N, C-alpha and C positions, 0 to 999 in steps of 0.2 A: 292645930286647929286654925282655921281661917275665918275671920269675921268680915262681913261687908257692912260698912257704915254709910248711911246716906243722910246728909244733913244740909241745912240751908243757913248761911250766915249773911247778915246785912251790915254794911258799913255806911257811914254818912256820905251823901253825894258830894259834899265839898271837901272830902279827904284827898290830900295830895298823894301822888304815887309813893313818895318817900315815907309819908306817914303810914300808908298801907303796908309797905315792906317792913317798917319798924314794928307794927303790930304783928305781922306774920312771924317775924323773927322772935319776938317775945313769946308768942304762942308756941312756936316750935321748940324753943328752949324749955318752956314749961312741960312740954310733952317728951322731953329728953332727946330732941334732935339737935344736931349742930350743922352749921353751914360752913363750907370751906371751898377754896378754889383748887381745882386739880386739872392740870393740862389746859389752863385757860378757861375752864368752864366751872360755873358754880355748881356744887354738889351738896346733897343733903344726906345725912346718915345718922344712925342711932349713936348716941354718945358712948355707949358701951361697945361700940364696934371694935374688933381687934385691929383694924387699920389705924395707924397713927395719923392724926390730923395736924 
């Protein structure tokens, strides 16, 4: 089953790019996603993915 979610998120105007990426990383971790580099590119995947990270 596929769900389409549409939502709007606002962050402070004075937030730096690094702070924004930190928040996104924390939110992704809470959702069960992990970030890693593969072939020089940043990738995202579910933490229960069969692929080793």
